[in-house]
PDB file with one MODEL, atoms N, CA, C and O in Angstrom:
MODEL        1
ATOM      1  N   MET A   1     172.818  -4.760  16.815  1.00  0.00           N
ATOM      2  CA  MET A   1     172.086  -5.542  17.040  1.00  0.00           C
ATOM      3  C   MET A   1     173.039  -6.697  17.081  1.00  0.00           C
ATOM      4  O   MET A   1     172.689  -7.820  17.443  1.00  0.00           O
ATOM      5  N   ALA A   2     174.857  -6.239  16.509  1.00  0.00           N
ATOM      6  CA  ALA A   2     175.453  -7.725  16.424  1.00  0.00           C
ATOM      7  C   ALA A   2     176.099  -8.334  17.802  1.00  0.00           C
ATOM      8  O   ALA A   2     176.438  -9.495  18.032  1.00  0.00           O
ATOM      9  N   VAL A   3     176.175  -6.835  18.891  1.00  0.00           N
ATOM     10  CA  VAL A   3     176.345  -7.361  20.309  1.00  0.00           C
ATOM     11  C   VAL A   3     175.335  -8.513  20.346  1.00  0.00           C
ATOM     12  O   VAL A   3     175.549  -9.725  20.317  1.00  0.00           O
ATOM     13  N   ILE A   4     174.403  -7.965  20.403  1.00  0.00           N
ATOM     14  CA  ILE A   4     173.179  -8.741  21.695  1.00  0.00           C
ATOM     15  C   ILE A   4     173.318 -10.283  20.113  1.00  0.00           C
ATOM     16  O   ILE A   4     173.418 -11.411  20.597  1.00  0.00           O
ATOM     17  N   VAL A   5     173.317 -10.262  19.268  1.00  0.00           N
ATOM     18  CA  VAL A   5     173.677 -11.949  18.586  1.00  0.00           C
ATOM     19  C   VAL A   5     174.822 -12.554  18.907  1.00  0.00           C
ATOM     20  O   VAL A   5     174.812 -13.780  19.012  1.00  0.00           O
ATOM     21  N   ALA A   6     176.458 -11.559  19.203  1.00  0.00           N
ATOM     22  CA  ALA A   6     177.410 -11.977  19.824  1.00  0.00           C
ATOM     23  C   ALA A   6     176.996 -12.624  20.890  1.00  0.00           C
ATOM     24  O   ALA A   6     177.357 -13.800  20.932  1.00  0.00           O
ATOM     25  N   LYS A   7     176.024 -12.045  22.222  1.00  0.00           N
ATOM     26  CA  LYS A   7     175.945 -12.555  23.226  1.00  0.00           C
ATOM     27  C   LYS A   7     174.876 -13.444  23.384  1.00  0.00           C
ATOM     28  O   LYS A   7     174.707 -14.023  24.457  1.00  0.00           O
ATOM     29  N   GLY A   8     173.993 -13.643  22.235  1.00  0.00           N
ATOM     30  CA  GLY A   8     173.233 -14.860  22.097  1.00  0.00           C
ATOM     31  C   GLY A   8     174.051 -16.303  21.681  1.00  0.00           C
ATOM     32  O   GLY A   8     173.592 -17.445  21.680  1.00  0.00           O
ATOM     33  N   ASP A   9     175.095 -15.953  21.413  1.00  0.00           N
ATOM     34  CA  ASP A   9     175.859 -17.141  20.732  1.00  0.00           C
ATOM     35  C   ASP A   9     176.649 -17.848  21.599  1.00  0.00           C
ATOM     36  O   ASP A   9     176.913 -19.043  21.472  1.00  0.00           O
ATOM     37  N   LYS A  10     177.232 -16.754  22.944  1.00  0.00           N
ATOM     38  CA  LYS A  10     177.887 -16.745  23.985  1.00  0.00           C
ATOM     39  C   LYS A  10     176.835 -17.717  24.787  1.00  0.00           C
ATOM     40  O   LYS A  10     177.249 -18.799  25.205  1.00  0.00           O
ATOM     41  N   ILE A  11     175.496 -17.333  24.996  1.00  0.00           N
ATOM     42  CA  ILE A  11     174.623 -18.132  25.513  1.00  0.00           C
ATOM     43  C   ILE A  11     174.540 -19.707  25.861  1.00  0.00           C
ATOM     44  O   ILE A  11     174.641 -20.454  26.835  1.00  0.00           O
ATOM     45  N   THR A  12     174.171 -19.779  23.789  1.00  0.00           N
ATOM     46  CA  THR A  12     173.433 -20.434  23.315  1.00  0.00           C
ATOM     47  C   THR A  12     174.556 -21.572  23.293  1.00  0.00           C
ATOM     48  O   THR A  12     174.384 -22.781  23.130  1.00  0.00           O
ATOM     49  N   ALA A  13     176.076 -20.685  23.555  1.00  0.00           N
ATOM     50  CA  ALA A  13     177.965 -21.783  23.507  1.00  0.00           C
ATOM     51  C   ALA A  13     177.231 -22.531  24.847  1.00  0.00           C
ATOM     52  O   ALA A  13     177.114 -23.756  24.892  1.00  0.00           O
ATOM     53  N   ALA A  14     176.799 -21.721  25.831  1.00  0.00           N
ATOM     54  CA  ALA A  14     177.181 -22.172  27.348  1.00  0.00           C
ATOM     55  C   ALA A  14     176.657 -23.348  27.652  1.00  0.00           C
ATOM     56  O   ALA A  14     177.068 -24.348  28.241  1.00  0.00           O
ATOM     57  N   ILE A  15     175.256 -22.907  26.920  1.00  0.00           N
ATOM     58  CA  ILE A  15     174.012 -23.757  27.358  1.00  0.00           C
ATOM     59  C   ILE A  15     174.756 -25.025  26.829  1.00  0.00           C
ATOM     60  O   ILE A  15     175.458 -25.777  27.504  1.00  0.00           O
ATOM     61  N   GLY A  16     174.477 -25.121  25.516  1.00  0.00           N
ATOM     62  CA  GLY A  16     175.102 -26.335  24.447  1.00  0.00           C
ATOM     63  C   GLY A  16     176.139 -26.864  25.418  1.00  0.00           C
ATOM     64  O   GLY A  16     175.821 -27.992  25.795  1.00  0.00           O
ATOM     65  N   ALA A  17     177.528 -26.331  26.069  1.00  0.00           N
ATOM     66  CA  ALA A  17     178.451 -27.339  26.442  1.00  0.00           C
ATOM     67  C   ALA A  17     178.059 -28.136  28.050  1.00  0.00           C
ATOM     68  O   ALA A  17     178.655 -29.028  28.654  1.00  0.00           O
ATOM     69  N   ALA A  18     176.839 -27.387  28.377  1.00  0.00           N
ATOM     70  CA  ALA A  18     176.402 -27.633  29.660  1.00  0.00           C
ATOM     71  C   ALA A  18     175.679 -28.947  28.806  1.00  0.00           C
ATOM     72  O   ALA A  18     176.439 -29.836  28.423  1.00  0.00           O
ATOM     73  N   THR A  19     174.505 -29.039  28.569  1.00  0.00           N
ATOM     74  CA  THR A  19     173.678 -30.278  28.065  1.00  0.00           C
ATOM     75  C   THR A  19     175.115 -30.526  27.138  1.00  0.00           C
ATOM     76  O   THR A  19     174.572 -30.448  26.036  1.00  0.00           O
ATOM     77  N   ALA A  20     175.970 -30.670  26.949  1.00  0.00           N
ATOM     78  CA  ALA A  20     176.975 -31.533  26.300  1.00  0.00           C
ATOM     79  C   ALA A  20     177.291 -32.851  27.605  1.00  0.00           C
ATOM     80  O   ALA A  20     177.073 -34.054  27.749  1.00  0.00           O
ATOM     81  N   ALA A  21     178.115 -31.385  28.587  1.00  0.00           N
ATOM     82  CA  ALA A  21     178.806 -32.174  29.951  1.00  0.00           C
ATOM     83  C   ALA A  21     177.796 -33.223  30.592  1.00  0.00           C
ATOM     84  O   ALA A  21     178.169 -34.264  31.133  1.00  0.00           O
ATOM     85  N   VAL A  22     176.288 -32.764  30.446  1.00  0.00           N
ATOM     86  CA  VAL A  22     175.326 -33.365  31.613  1.00  0.00           C
ATOM     87  C   VAL A  22     175.554 -34.794  30.333  1.00  0.00           C
ATOM     88  O   VAL A  22     175.731 -35.904  30.835  1.00  0.00           O
ATOM     89  N   GLY A  23     175.543 -34.721  29.095  1.00  0.00           N
ATOM     90  CA  GLY A  23     175.255 -35.914  28.372  1.00  0.00           C
ATOM     91  C   GLY A  23     176.172 -36.905  28.811  1.00  0.00           C
ATOM     92  O   GLY A  23     175.931 -38.002  29.315  1.00  0.00           O
ATOM     93  N   ALA A  24     177.268 -36.357  28.545  1.00  0.00           N
ATOM     94  CA  ALA A  24     178.832 -37.332  28.734  1.00  0.00           C
ATOM     95  C   ALA A  24     178.482 -37.870  30.183  1.00  0.00           C
ATOM     96  O   ALA A  24     179.505 -38.534  30.349  1.00  0.00           O
ATOM     97  N   PHE A  25     177.997 -37.991  30.959  1.00  0.00           N
ATOM     98  CA  PHE A  25     178.035 -38.679  32.076  1.00  0.00           C
ATOM     99  C   PHE A  25     176.732 -39.481  31.870  1.00  0.00           C
ATOM    100  O   PHE A  25     175.585 -39.138  31.583  1.00  0.00           O
ATOM    101  N   GLY A  26     177.465 -40.975  32.180  1.00  0.00           N
ATOM    102  CA  GLY A  26     176.240 -42.002  32.414  1.00  0.00           C
ATOM    103  C   GLY A  26     175.502 -41.603  33.836  1.00  0.00           C
ATOM    104  O   GLY A  26     175.861 -40.713  34.608  1.00  0.00           O
ATOM    105  N   LEU A  27     174.287 -42.567  33.991  1.00  0.00           N
ATOM    106  CA  LEU A  27     173.837 -42.738  35.160  1.00  0.00           C
ATOM    107  C   LEU A  27     174.954 -43.471  36.451  1.00  0.00           C
ATOM    108  O   LEU A  27     175.045 -43.070  37.611  1.00  0.00           O
ATOM    109  N   SER A  28     175.570 -44.407  35.945  1.00  0.00           N
ATOM    110  CA  SER A  28     176.469 -44.960  36.924  1.00  0.00           C
ATOM    111  C   SER A  28     177.511 -43.534  37.366  1.00  0.00           C
ATOM    112  O   SER A  28     178.043 -43.646  38.470  1.00  0.00           O
ATOM    113  N   GLN A  29     177.681 -42.821  36.935  1.00  0.00           N
ATOM    114  CA  GLN A  29     179.127 -41.588  37.140  1.00  0.00           C
ATOM    115  C   GLN A  29     178.263 -40.776  37.795  1.00  0.00           C
ATOM    116  O   GLN A  29     178.564 -40.538  38.965  1.00  0.00           O
ATOM    117  N   TRP A  30     177.014 -40.157  37.258  1.00  0.00           N
ATOM    118  CA  TRP A  30     176.084 -39.317  38.004  1.00  0.00           C
ATOM    119  C   TRP A  30     175.793 -39.683  39.206  1.00  0.00           C
ATOM    120  O   TRP A  30     176.076 -38.888  40.102  1.00  0.00           O
ATOM    121  N   SER A  31     175.138 -41.002  39.570  1.00  0.00           N
ATOM    122  CA  SER A  31     175.555 -41.437  40.750  1.00  0.00           C
ATOM    123  C   SER A  31     176.477 -41.189  41.643  1.00  0.00           C
ATOM    124  O   SER A  31     176.175 -40.639  42.702  1.00  0.00           O
ATOM    125  N   MET A  32     178.083 -41.653  41.276  1.00  0.00           N
ATOM    126  CA  MET A  32     178.837 -40.960  41.741  1.00  0.00           C
ATOM    127  C   MET A  32     179.281 -39.667  42.579  1.00  0.00           C
ATOM    128  O   MET A  32     179.671 -39.382  43.712  1.00  0.00           O
ATOM    129  N   ILE A  33     178.949 -38.961  41.172  1.00  0.00           N
ATOM    130  CA  ILE A  33     179.337 -37.626  41.427  1.00  0.00           C
ATOM    131  C   ILE A  33     178.014 -37.176  42.838  1.00  0.00           C
ATOM    132  O   ILE A  33     178.282 -36.678  43.931  1.00  0.00           O
ATOM    133  N   ILE A  34     177.094 -37.432  42.487  1.00  0.00           N
ATOM    134  CA  ILE A  34     175.846 -37.095  44.208  1.00  0.00           C
ATOM    135  C   ILE A  34     176.739 -37.730  45.392  1.00  0.00           C
ATOM    136  O   ILE A  34     177.039 -37.278  46.497  1.00  0.00           O
ATOM    137  N   GLY A  35     176.992 -38.708  44.876  1.00  0.00           N
ATOM    138  CA  GLY A  35     177.233 -39.338  46.171  1.00  0.00           C
ATOM    139  C   GLY A  35     178.606 -39.048  46.799  1.00  0.00           C
ATOM    140  O   GLY A  35     178.872 -39.476  47.922  1.00  0.00           O
ATOM    141  N   ILE A  36     179.311 -38.462  46.217  1.00  0.00           N
ATOM    142  CA  ILE A  36     180.812 -37.327  46.575  1.00  0.00           C
ATOM    143  C   ILE A  36     180.084 -35.998  47.147  1.00  0.00           C
ATOM    144  O   ILE A  36     180.300 -35.401  48.203  1.00  0.00           O
ATOM    145  N   PHE A  37     179.449 -35.810  46.446  1.00  0.00           N
ATOM    146  CA  PHE A  37     178.320 -34.452  46.680  1.00  0.00           C
ATOM    147  C   PHE A  37     177.935 -34.187  48.185  1.00  0.00           C
ATOM    148  O   PHE A  37     178.015 -33.169  48.874  1.00  0.00           O
ATOM    149  N   CYS A  38     177.459 -35.551  48.470  1.00  0.00           N
ATOM    150  CA  CYS A  38     176.380 -35.457  49.639  1.00  0.00           C
ATOM    151  C   CYS A  38     177.291 -36.156  50.578  1.00  0.00           C
ATOM    152  O   CYS A  38     176.936 -36.097  51.755  1.00  0.00           O
ATOM    153  N   THR A  39     178.566 -36.911  50.285  1.00  0.00           N
ATOM    154  CA  THR A  39     179.892 -36.761  51.513  1.00  0.00           C
ATOM    155  C   THR A  39     180.479 -36.190  52.220  1.00  0.00           C
ATOM    156  O   THR A  39     180.851 -36.462  53.362  1.00  0.00           O
ATOM    157  N   LEU A  40     180.700 -34.862  51.263  1.00  0.00           N
ATOM    158  CA  LEU A  40     181.532 -34.171  51.286  1.00  0.00           C
ATOM    159  C   LEU A  40     180.885 -32.687  52.356  1.00  0.00           C
ATOM    160  O   LEU A  40     181.522 -31.972  53.131  1.00  0.00           O
ATOM    161  N   SER A  41     179.096 -32.645  51.901  1.00  0.00           N
ATOM    162  CA  SER A  41     177.974 -31.650  52.290  1.00  0.00           C
ATOM    163  C   SER A  41     178.547 -32.225  53.567  1.00  0.00           C
ATOM    164  O   SER A  41     179.424 -31.728  54.274  1.00  0.00           O
ATOM    165  N   THR A  42     177.764 -33.585  53.767  1.00  0.00           N
ATOM    166  CA  THR A  42     178.027 -34.732  55.598  1.00  0.00           C
ATOM    167  C   THR A  42     178.958 -33.757  56.421  1.00  0.00           C
ATOM    168  O   THR A  42     178.638 -32.971  57.313  1.00  0.00           O
ATOM    169  N   PHE A  43     179.980 -33.976  55.973  1.00  0.00           N
ATOM    170  CA  PHE A  43     180.826 -33.744  56.689  1.00  0.00           C
ATOM    171  C   PHE A  43     181.394 -32.403  56.887  1.00  0.00           C
ATOM    172  O   PHE A  43     182.049 -32.009  57.853  1.00  0.00           O
ATOM    173  N   VAL A  44     180.991 -31.654  55.656  1.00  0.00           N
ATOM    174  CA  VAL A  44     181.001 -29.883  56.610  1.00  0.00           C
ATOM    175  C   VAL A  44     179.965 -29.502  57.161  1.00  0.00           C
ATOM    176  O   VAL A  44     180.091 -28.356  57.593  1.00  0.00           O
ATOM    177  N   ILE A  45     179.052 -29.918  57.332  1.00  0.00           N
ATOM    178  CA  ILE A  45     177.869 -29.527  58.461  1.00  0.00           C
ATOM    179  C   ILE A  45     178.107 -30.705  59.157  1.00  0.00           C
ATOM    180  O   ILE A  45     176.913 -30.979  59.270  1.00  0.00           O
ATOM    181  N   THR A  46     178.475 -31.318  59.528  1.00  0.00           N
ATOM    182  CA  THR A  46     178.576 -32.111  60.373  1.00  0.00           C
ATOM    183  C   THR A  46     179.916 -31.489  61.891  1.00  0.00           C
ATOM    184  O   THR A  46     180.001 -31.587  63.115  1.00  0.00           O
ATOM    185  N   ASN A  47     180.733 -30.850  60.694  1.00  0.00           N
ATOM    186  CA  ASN A  47     181.757 -30.276  61.545  1.00  0.00           C
ATOM    187  C   ASN A  47     181.826 -29.084  61.687  1.00  0.00           C
ATOM    188  O   ASN A  47     182.812 -28.680  62.302  1.00  0.00           O
ATOM    189  N   VAL A  48     180.941 -28.184  61.241  1.00  0.00           N
ATOM    190  CA  VAL A  48     180.096 -26.665  61.169  1.00  0.00           C
ATOM    191  C   VAL A  48     179.637 -26.710  62.686  1.00  0.00           C
ATOM    192  O   VAL A  48     180.008 -25.938  63.570  1.00  0.00           O
ATOM    193  N   VAL A  49     178.523 -28.050  62.837  1.00  0.00           N
ATOM    194  CA  VAL A  49     177.907 -28.321  63.828  1.00  0.00           C
ATOM    195  C   VAL A  49     178.476 -28.440  65.198  1.00  0.00           C
ATOM    196  O   VAL A  49     178.046 -28.054  66.285  1.00  0.00           O
ATOM    197  N   ASN A  50     179.423 -28.999  64.899  1.00  0.00           N
ATOM    198  CA  ASN A  50     180.703 -29.938  66.120  1.00  0.00           C
ATOM    199  C   ASN A  50     181.095 -28.756  66.443  1.00  0.00           C
ATOM    200  O   ASN A  50     181.161 -28.812  67.671  1.00  0.00           O
ATOM    201  N   VAL A  51     181.534 -27.258  65.978  1.00  0.00           N
ATOM    202  CA  VAL A  51     182.483 -26.121  66.346  1.00  0.00           C
ATOM    203  C   VAL A  51     181.398 -25.529  66.770  1.00  0.00           C
ATOM    204  O   VAL A  51     181.643 -24.952  67.830  1.00  0.00           O
ATOM    205  N   ILE A  52     180.012 -25.367  66.346  1.00  0.00           N
ATOM    206  CA  ILE A  52     179.442 -24.190  67.139  1.00  0.00           C
ATOM    207  C   ILE A  52     178.667 -25.128  68.750  1.00  0.00           C
ATOM    208  O   ILE A  52     178.061 -24.437  69.569  1.00  0.00           O
ATOM    209  N   TYR A  53     178.775 -26.299  68.926  1.00  0.00           N
ATOM    210  CA  TYR A  53     178.224 -26.578  69.744  1.00  0.00           C
ATOM    211  C   TYR A  53     179.721 -27.224  71.268  1.00  0.00           C
ATOM    212  O   TYR A  53     179.683 -27.696  72.404  1.00  0.00           O
ATOM    213  N   LYS A  54     181.038 -26.716  70.019  1.00  0.00           N
ATOM    214  CA  LYS A  54     182.299 -26.556  71.592  1.00  0.00           C
ATOM    215  C   LYS A  54     182.364 -25.004  72.014  1.00  0.00           C
ATOM    216  O   LYS A  54     182.830 -24.647  73.096  1.00  0.00           O
ATOM    217  N   LYS A  55     181.994 -24.369  71.320  1.00  0.00           N
ATOM    218  CA  LYS A  55     181.601 -22.747  71.227  1.00  0.00           C
ATOM    219  C   LYS A  55     181.218 -22.498  72.744  1.00  0.00           C
ATOM    220  O   LYS A  55     181.747 -21.918  73.692  1.00  0.00           O
ATOM    221  N   LYS A  56     179.636 -23.461  72.455  1.00  0.00           N
ATOM    222  CA  LYS A  56     178.554 -22.994  73.364  1.00  0.00           C
ATOM    223  C   LYS A  56     178.955 -23.590  74.415  1.00  0.00           C
ATOM    224  O   LYS A  56     178.539 -22.993  75.408  1.00  0.00           O
ATOM    225  N   ALA A  57     179.958 -25.058  74.827  1.00  0.00           N
ATOM    226  CA  ALA A  57     180.289 -25.392  75.823  1.00  0.00           C
ATOM    227  C   ALA A  57     181.467 -24.297  76.356  1.00  0.00           C
ATOM    228  O   ALA A  57     181.553 -23.729  77.445  1.00  0.00           O
ATOM    229  N   LEU A  58     182.266 -24.231  75.264  1.00  0.00           N
ATOM    230  CA  LEU A  58     183.520 -23.667  75.776  1.00  0.00           C
ATOM    231  C   LEU A  58     182.529 -22.279  77.172  1.00  0.00           C
ATOM    232  O   LEU A  58     182.841 -22.218  78.361  1.00  0.00           O
ATOM    233  N   ALA A  59     181.574 -21.526  76.605  1.00  0.00           N
ATOM    234  CA  ALA A  59     181.334 -20.412  77.059  1.00  0.00           C
ATOM    235  C   ALA A  59     180.722 -20.291  78.281  1.00  0.00           C
ATOM    236  O   ALA A  59     180.777 -19.304  79.015  1.00  0.00           O
ATOM    237  N   VAL A  60     179.754 -21.992  78.612  1.00  0.00           N
ATOM    238  CA  VAL A  60     178.881 -22.310  79.457  1.00  0.00           C
ATOM    239  C   VAL A  60     180.488 -22.487  80.592  1.00  0.00           C
ATOM    240  O   VAL A  60     180.654 -22.054  81.732  1.00  0.00           O
ATOM    241  N   LEU A  61     181.194 -23.073  79.940  1.00  0.00           N
ATOM    242  CA  LEU A  61     182.506 -23.666  81.477  1.00  0.00           C
ATOM    243  C   LEU A  61     183.214 -22.231  82.052  1.00  0.00           C
ATOM    244  O   LEU A  61     183.593 -22.060  83.210  1.00  0.00           O
ATOM    245  N   LYS A  62     183.321 -20.903  80.556  1.00  0.00           N
ATOM    246  CA  LYS A  62     183.959 -20.172  81.031  1.00  0.00           C
ATOM    247  C   LYS A  62     183.145 -19.078  82.089  1.00  0.00           C
ATOM    248  O   LYS A  62     183.727 -18.440  82.966  1.00  0.00           O
ATOM    249  N   GLU A  63     181.661 -19.007  81.804  1.00  0.00           N
ATOM    250  CA  GLU A  63     180.758 -18.760  82.810  1.00  0.00           C
ATOM    251  C   GLU A  63     181.063 -18.906  83.757  1.00  0.00           C
ATOM    252  O   GLU A  63     181.081 -17.904  84.472  1.00  0.00           O
ATOM    253  N   ASN A  64     181.611 -20.596  84.522  1.00  0.00           N
ATOM    254  CA  ASN A  64     181.395 -21.117  85.813  1.00  0.00           C
ATOM    255  C   ASN A  64     182.898 -21.500  85.900  1.00  0.00           C
ATOM    256  O   ASN A  64     183.311 -22.583  86.313  1.00  0.00           O
ATOM    257  N   ILE A  65     183.574 -20.586  85.506  1.00  0.00           N
ATOM    258  CA  ILE A  65     185.487 -20.938  85.508  1.00  0.00           C
ATOM    259  C   ILE A  65     185.164 -20.262  86.970  1.00  0.00           C
ATOM    260  O   ILE A  65     186.346 -20.273  87.313  1.00  0.00           O
ATOM    261  N   HIS A  66     184.639 -19.805  87.862  1.00  0.00           N
ATOM    262  CA  HIS A  66     184.883 -19.562  89.387  1.00  0.00           C
ATOM    263  C   HIS A  66     183.792 -20.712  90.254  1.00  0.00           C
ATOM    264  O   HIS A  66     183.424 -20.502  91.410  1.00  0.00           O
ATOM    265  N   ASN A  67     183.490 -21.604  89.662  1.00  0.00           N
ATOM    266  CA  ASN A  67     182.624 -22.282  90.563  1.00  0.00           C
ATOM    267  C   ASN A  67     183.497 -23.755  90.686  1.00  0.00           C
ATOM    268  O   ASN A  67     184.158 -24.282  89.791  1.00  0.00           O
ATOM    269  N   PRO A  68     183.330 -24.138  91.781  1.00  0.00           N
ATOM    270  CA  PRO A  68     184.041 -25.475  91.779  1.00  0.00           C
ATOM    271  C   PRO A  68     183.313 -26.292  91.070  1.00  0.00           C
ATOM    272  O   PRO A  68     183.823 -27.188  90.397  1.00  0.00           O
ATOM    273  N   LYS A  69     182.009 -26.074  91.137  1.00  0.00           N
ATOM    274  CA  LYS A  69     180.969 -27.392  90.360  1.00  0.00           C
ATOM    275  C   LYS A  69     180.944 -26.747  88.927  1.00  0.00           C
ATOM    276  O   LYS A  69     180.096 -26.007  88.427  1.00  0.00           O
ATOM    277  N   ALA A  70     182.314 -27.326  88.322  1.00  0.00           N
ATOM    278  CA  ALA A  70     181.556 -26.484  86.916  1.00  0.00           C
ATOM    279  C   ALA A  70     181.195 -27.223  85.847  1.00  0.00           C
ATOM    280  O   ALA A  70     180.540 -26.785  84.902  1.00  0.00           O
ATOM    281  N   THR A  71     181.749 -28.753  86.001  1.00  0.00           N
ATOM    282  CA  THR A  71     180.949 -29.366  85.031  1.00  0.00           C
ATOM    283  C   THR A  71     179.498 -29.869  85.505  1.00  0.00           C
ATOM    284  O   THR A  71     178.593 -30.454  84.911  1.00  0.00           O
ATOM    285  N   THR A  72     179.619 -29.493  86.561  1.00  0.00           N
ATOM    286  CA  THR A  72     177.608 -29.891  87.084  1.00  0.00           C
ATOM    287  C   THR A  72     176.839 -29.096  86.571  1.00  0.00           C
ATOM    288  O   THR A  72     175.664 -29.340  86.299  1.00  0.00           O
ATOM    289  N   ALA A  73     177.762 -27.438  86.269  1.00  0.00           N
ATOM    290  CA  ALA A  73     176.737 -26.804  85.816  1.00  0.00           C
ATOM    291  C   ALA A  73     176.671 -26.631  84.160  1.00  0.00           C
ATOM    292  O   ALA A  73     175.883 -25.975  83.479  1.00  0.00           O
ATOM    293  N   PHE A  74     177.838 -27.499  83.758  1.00  0.00           N
ATOM    294  CA  PHE A  74     177.426 -27.489  82.514  1.00  0.00           C
ATOM    295  C   PHE A  74     176.714 -28.365  82.340  1.00  0.00           C
ATOM    296  O   PHE A  74     175.981 -27.916  81.459  1.00  0.00           O
ATOM    297  N   LEU A  75     176.396 -29.295  82.545  1.00  0.00           N
ATOM    298  CA  LEU A  75     175.854 -30.494  82.237  1.00  0.00           C
ATOM    299  C   LEU A  75     174.350 -30.290  82.907  1.00  0.00           C
ATOM    300  O   LEU A  75     173.444 -31.021  82.505  1.00  0.00           O
ATOM    301  N   ALA A  76     174.143 -29.517  83.700  1.00  0.00           N
ATOM    302  CA  ALA A  76     172.931 -28.865  83.781  1.00  0.00           C
ATOM    303  C   ALA A  76     172.475 -27.859  83.235  1.00  0.00           C
ATOM    304  O   ALA A  76     171.381 -27.331  83.437  1.00  0.00           O
ATOM    305  N   ASP A  77     173.625 -27.428  82.231  1.00  0.00           N
ATOM    306  CA  ASP A  77     173.160 -26.455  80.882  1.00  0.00           C
ATOM    307  C   ASP A  77     173.137 -27.142  79.515  1.00  0.00           C
ATOM    308  O   ASP A  77     172.982 -26.647  78.399  1.00  0.00           O
ATOM    309  N   GLU A  78     173.241 -27.818  79.716  1.00  0.00           N
ATOM    310  CA  GLU A  78     173.497 -29.381  78.627  1.00  0.00           C
ATOM    311  C   GLU A  78     172.055 -29.628  78.416  1.00  0.00           C
ATOM    312  O   GLU A  78     171.333 -29.418  77.442  1.00  0.00           O
ATOM    313  N   GLU A  79     171.900 -29.969  79.211  1.00  0.00           N
ATOM    314  CA  GLU A  79     170.271 -30.831  79.624  1.00  0.00           C
ATOM    315  C   GLU A  79     169.093 -30.088  79.248  1.00  0.00           C
ATOM    316  O   GLU A  79     168.053 -30.573  78.801  1.00  0.00           O
ATOM    317  N   ALA A  80     169.399 -28.581  79.519  1.00  0.00           N
ATOM    318  CA  ALA A  80     168.552 -27.518  79.699  1.00  0.00           C
ATOM    319  C   ALA A  80     168.189 -27.305  77.932  1.00  0.00           C
ATOM    320  O   ALA A  80     167.424 -26.414  77.562  1.00  0.00           O
TER     321      ALA A  80
ENDMDL
END
């Protein structure tokens, strides 16, 4: 029974610490934290999408490397 109580105390302490951390910040601090998070996530998502697109473009160009009109093939595949 003592182990359960000790475990309960740890959970209670963790919840209390989380509540204190949330309460320590005002509205302006939370808006800055959320803004920074959104900015960083947008940066990461944009770069991931760009890498995926560039890999696709490279694959299309590699498929058509022996074609003298590789750029035309790339543009035709890009529009599809």
